[in-house]
Structure formats: structure tokens, C-alpha cells
N, C-alpha and C positions, 0 to 999 in steps of 0.2 A: 248100330250106334244107339243107344238111348242118354242123351243129355239131359232132358229134362227129367228121369228117373235119378241120373246123380246131383242135378241141381234141387230135386227134392230130397234126396239122403243127407245131402251137406246141410243144407237147410233145417231139416227137422232133428237129425241125429246129432250132427256138429253143432250148429247154431241155437237149434232148441226154440226156433221162432215159428210162430203160425205164419200161415202164407197172410194174414193181414195185415200183421205186424211187419213181416217181411216187405211185402210191398211198399207200406208206407214209407218205407228206410228208401226204397231204392225208387219211387214214384212211378212206377205202375200201378197197373189196375191187379187186382186179384181175380179177375175173369181171364186175363192174359197170363197170370202168371200158372194158373190152374192148368189151362191150356197147353201150355210148354212142360210142366209136369205131367202131363199124362199124353204129351207125345203129339198133341194133336196140331200144335205150332212149333215151329222151328224160330229160335231166338237168333237174332244176327250175332256176327261175331262180337260186336261194339258191346252188346247188350249181356254177351257171356262173360266178357273181359268184366262189366262193373258189376255182374254178379259174383264175380270169382272173387273180385277183390275185395265187394261188401261181407261174403263170408272166410274172408282171409284164407281162400284157397289158392294154389299157383293154378292157371290156367290149365296146363298139360296134365296136372293131377287130377283137374275136372274131367278133362277128355280120357287121360288115362282108365279113370274108373268107371268112364259109360261104355267102355269097349265091351262087344259080346265075344265071346267064339266067333261067330260066322262074319266078323267084321276081320280075323286073322287068317292069312294065309293057310291054306289047308296043311301043308306041312309043316308050319311052326305050332299047330295047334296044340301039340304033347307040349311043348313047352308052356305055351299059353296057359294049359291047365295048371301046373305046377307054380307059374308066378303069380295067377290071380289070388289065392290064398296069400300068400307071402303082402301084396299089394293091399288086398283089406286089413290084414293084422297093422300093418305097417302106418295105415291111416288112421285105424282106432288107437295106434299107439301114437300118435304125432298129434291127434287132435281130440282125445278125451283126457 
């Protein structure tokens, strides 16, 4: 699960904010956000909620977006592979 990559995706692609601008609105350091997005730091649930709220993205959607195939039970992976493109399309339709 790569929550940092999902945060980066929604920040850049959906909100179209730079790290610098987003950090100013969040009240966190750019260094910290950079480490989160790179997977070097794990944000708290409270911070994830704040970030999701600022991005206008429901927290469950943020978590769903960050799931990787290895996070899904092996016997459910064939279904997961079918669902991922639908989730990606849903996100693009909803947020662009």
C-alpha cells in the first residue's frame, strides 16, 4: 500500500497544486510531505484525514487508490485486476 503515491496523485493531478502551495495550506513542511509522497514517512491517520479533506477526496477513496495487487488476497487478485481500471476511470470522471 502506497498512501504517499496516492496523496501525490491527488495533489498533482486532481488539485493541481505544487508541494509548496499545498504545504502552505496544510501547515506542514514541504520536506515532510516530500518524504510522505516518496514513501519514506508514514503519515498519521489524522493527517491523512486532513489531507483528504483539503483535497476534497473521501478517505476511503484515497486508501482504495493506493492499494497494490500484493495488498489483495491472492484468490481475489483476478477480480482486483478487473476493478482497478474501473476505479481509475471513476476517479478521472469524478475529479477532472
